[in-house]
Backbone as numpy.savetxt, mean C-alpha at the origin, in Angstrom:
# Nx Ny Nz CAx CAy CAz Cx Cy Cz
3.99 14.29 2.89 4.15 12.91 2.45 5.59 12.75 1.98
6.24 11.73 2.48 7.63 11.50 2.12 7.77 10.40 1.09
7.16 10.63 -0.07 7.32 9.80 -1.26 7.48 10.73 -2.44
8.30 10.33 -3.39 8.39 11.12 -4.61 7.21 10.78 -5.51
6.97 11.62 -6.52 5.92 11.33 -7.49 6.18 10.01 -8.18
7.45 9.73 -8.48 7.82 8.48 -9.15 7.52 7.27 -8.25
7.81 7.38 -6.96 7.52 6.29 -6.04 6.01 6.06 -5.94
5.23 7.13 -5.85 3.77 7.00 -5.78 3.24 6.35 -7.06
3.79 6.74 -8.19 3.38 6.16 -9.47 3.71 4.66 -9.52
4.90 4.29 -9.04 5.29 2.87 -9.00 4.35 2.07 -8.11
3.97 2.65 -6.97 3.05 1.96 -6.07 1.72 1.72 -6.77
1.18 2.75 -7.43 -0.10 2.59 -8.13 0.00 1.54 -9.24
1.11 1.50 -9.97 1.29 0.51 -11.04 1.30 -0.91 -10.48
2.10 -1.12 -9.45 2.23 -2.47 -8.88 0.90 -2.92 -8.27
0.27 -2.06 -7.50 -1.02 -2.39 -6.91 -2.04 -2.68 -8.00
-2.06 -1.87 -9.04 -2.98 -2.10 -10.16 -2.79 -3.45 -10.81
-1.55 -3.85 -10.96 -1.25 -5.13 -11.60 -1.71 -6.32 -10.74
-1.54 -6.20 -9.44 -1.86 -7.32 -8.55 -3.28 -7.29 -7.99
-3.86 -6.08 -7.89 -5.16 -5.96 -7.22 -6.20 -5.21 -8.03
-5.86 -4.75 -9.22 -6.80 -4.02 -10.06 -6.55 -2.52 -10.03
-6.73 -1.88 -11.18 -6.42 -0.46 -11.31 -7.39 0.44 -10.55
-8.54 -0.08 -10.15 -9.50 0.71 -9.37 -9.32 0.53 -7.86
-8.24 -0.16 -7.47 -7.96 -0.33 -6.04 -7.68 1.02 -5.41
-8.06 1.15 -4.14 -7.81 2.39 -3.40 -6.62 2.16 -2.48
-5.72 3.15 -2.42 -4.46 3.01 -1.70 -4.27 4.21 -0.77
-3.85 3.93 0.46 -3.50 4.99 1.41 -2.10 4.74 1.93
-1.30 5.78 2.01 -0.01 5.76 2.68 -0.25 6.19 4.11
0.21 5.40 5.08 0.03 5.76 6.49 1.34 5.52 7.23
1.36 5.84 8.49 2.57 5.64 9.29 3.55 6.79 9.11
4.82 6.52 9.40 5.82 7.58 9.44 6.02 8.27 8.08
5.82 7.57 6.99 6.02 8.18 5.67 4.94 9.19 5.32
3.85 9.18 6.02 2.79 10.16 5.76 2.99 11.44 6.56
4.04 11.49 7.38 4.31 12.64 8.25 5.63 13.27 7.83
5.58 14.48 7.28 6.78 15.17 6.81 7.76 15.50 7.93
7.31 15.56 9.16 8.19 15.93 10.27 9.00 14.74 10.79
8.70 13.54 10.33 9.42 12.35 10.80 10.47 11.95 9.77
11.34 11.05 10.15 12.36 10.58 9.21 12.42 9.06 9.26
13.05 8.49 8.21 13.22 7.04 8.15 11.91 6.31 8.01
11.94 5.06 8.35 10.72 4.26 8.35 10.47 3.53 7.06
9.70 2.47 7.18 9.30 1.71 6.01 8.12 2.40 5.35
7.62 1.80 4.29 6.47 2.35 3.57 5.26 1.49 3.93
4.31 2.11 4.64 3.10 1.42 5.09 1.96 1.78 4.16
1.33 0.76 3.59 0.24 0.97 2.65 -0.99 0.19 3.08
-2.14 0.85 3.01 -3.43 0.18 3.23 -4.15 0.15 1.88
-4.63 -1.03 1.49 -5.28 -1.20 0.19 -6.70 -1.72 0.34
-7.59 -1.16 -0.46 -8.91 -1.74 -0.64 -8.93 -2.19 -2.10
-8.70 -3.49 -2.32 -8.49 -3.98 -3.68 -9.78 -4.02 -4.50
-9.60 -3.78 -5.78 -10.68 -3.99 -6.75 -10.93 -5.48 -6.87
-9.86 -6.23 -6.88 -9.91 -7.69 -7.00 -8.62 -8.26 -6.43
-8.62 -9.54 -6.18 -7.41 -10.24 -5.77 -6.92 -11.03 -6.96
-5.65 -10.83 -7.33 -5.07 -11.59 -8.45 -5.08 -13.06 -8.06
-5.72 -13.89 -8.86 -5.92 -15.28 -8.46 -6.92 -15.30 -7.32
-6.85 -16.30 -6.49 -7.79 -16.36 -5.37 -7.07 -16.37 -4.03
-5.76 -16.19 -4.05 -4.99 -16.31 -2.82 -4.45 -14.95 -2.40
-5.05 -14.36 -1.37 -4.64 -13.05 -0.88 -3.20 -13.07 -0.40
-2.80 -14.11 0.30 -1.44 -14.19 0.81 -0.42 -14.11 -0.31
-0.61 -14.90 -1.36 0.34 -14.90 -2.47 0.35 -13.56 -3.21
-0.83 -12.96 -3.39 -0.91 -11.66 -4.06 -0.18 -10.60 -3.24
-0.36 -10.61 -1.92 0.33 -9.64 -1.06 1.83 -9.83 -1.10
2.28 -11.08 -1.04 3.71 -11.35 -1.07 4.33 -10.91 -2.38
3.68 -11.22 -3.49 4.20 -10.83 -4.80 4.25 -9.31 -4.94
3.20 -8.63 -4.54 3.16 -7.17 -4.63 4.20 -6.54 -3.71
4.32 -7.03 -2.50 5.29 -6.48 -1.55 6.71 -6.66 -2.08
7.02 -7.83 -2.60 8.35 -8.09 -3.15 8.66 -7.15 -4.31
7.71 -7.00 -5.22 7.91 -6.12 -6.37 8.09 -4.67 -5.93
7.29 -4.23 -4.96 7.41 -2.86 -4.46 8.77 -2.62 -3.81
9.23 -3.57 -3.01 10.52 -3.41 -2.35 11.67 -3.36 -3.36
11.55 -4.13 -4.44 12.57 -4.09 -5.49 12.58 -2.74 -6.20
11.42 -2.19 -6.47 11.31 -0.91 -7.19 11.66 0.29 -6.31
11.22 0.26 -5.05 11.34 1.42 -4.17 12.62 1.42 -3.33
13.23 0.25 -3.19 14.44 0.09 -2.37 14.20 0.46 -0.90
13.00 0.17 -0.41 12.62 0.37 0.98 11.75 -0.80 1.42
11.77 -1.16 2.70 10.82 -2.17 3.18 9.38 -1.64 3.04
8.48 -2.55 2.70 7.08 -2.19 2.49 6.19 -3.11 3.32
5.23 -2.51 4.02 4.20 -3.27 4.73 2.88 -3.02 4.03
2.17 -4.10 3.71 0.87 -3.99 3.05 -0.22 -4.51 3.97
-1.24 -3.72 4.14 -2.46 -4.16 4.82 -3.54 -4.15 3.75
-4.13 -5.31 3.48 -5.11 -5.42 2.40 -6.45 -5.85 2.99
-7.47 -5.06 2.71 -8.81 -5.40 3.18 -9.35 -6.54 2.33
-9.82 -7.56 3.00 -10.43 -8.69 2.30 -11.95 -8.66 2.49
-12.38 -8.62 3.72 -13.82 -8.64 4.02 -14.17 -7.46 4.92
-14.23 -7.72 6.19 -14.66 -6.74 7.19 -13.55 -5.74 7.46
-13.92 -4.47 7.55 -12.97 -3.42 7.88 -12.74 -3.40 9.39
-11.48 -3.41 9.80 -11.13 -3.39 11.22 -10.89 -1.96 11.68
-10.77 -1.78 12.99 -10.46 -0.46 13.55 -9.11 0.03 13.04
-8.15 -0.87 12.91 -6.83 -0.49 12.38 -6.95 0.04 10.95
-7.75 -0.62 10.14 -7.95 -0.19 8.75 -8.63 1.18 8.70
-9.62 1.38 9.54 -10.28 2.70 9.59 -9.30 3.79 9.97
-8.41 3.50 10.92 -7.40 4.48 11.34 -6.40 4.75 10.22
-5.99 3.72 9.49 -5.06 3.90 8.38 -5.67 4.80 7.30
-6.97 4.64 7.06 -7.67 5.49 6.08 -7.81 6.92 6.57
-8.23 7.08 7.84 -8.50 8.43 8.32 -7.22 9.23 8.54
-6.14 8.56 8.95 -4.87 9.24 9.20 -3.96 9.25 7.98
-4.24 8.37 7.03 -3.36 8.21 5.88 -3.62 9.21 4.76
-2.79 9.09 3.74 -2.87 9.96 2.57 -3.24 9.10 1.36
-4.36 9.40 0.69 -4.72 8.63 -0.50 -3.68 8.80 -1.61
-3.34 7.69 -2.23 -2.48 7.75 -3.41 -3.34 7.54 -4.63
């Protein structure tokens, strides 16, 4: 996994603030593979709750805050209702944070 402990901690803090501290988080994509380099930070979330009732606004706020803290582009995939094949792959191939 190509994240520092501090970066992982920041991700958990921001996700907790926007989606609840019991939210489940997976790092997937190039950052989950030590043999690769570069790349943005891809995160799949199963939220405890959505801050407010607007998923779009919660995702945008969390993504902006993460990018400010981590100094890297961040992509967030947040499960709202039905789990898709892409979400299942992100969980099975990803690394839980």
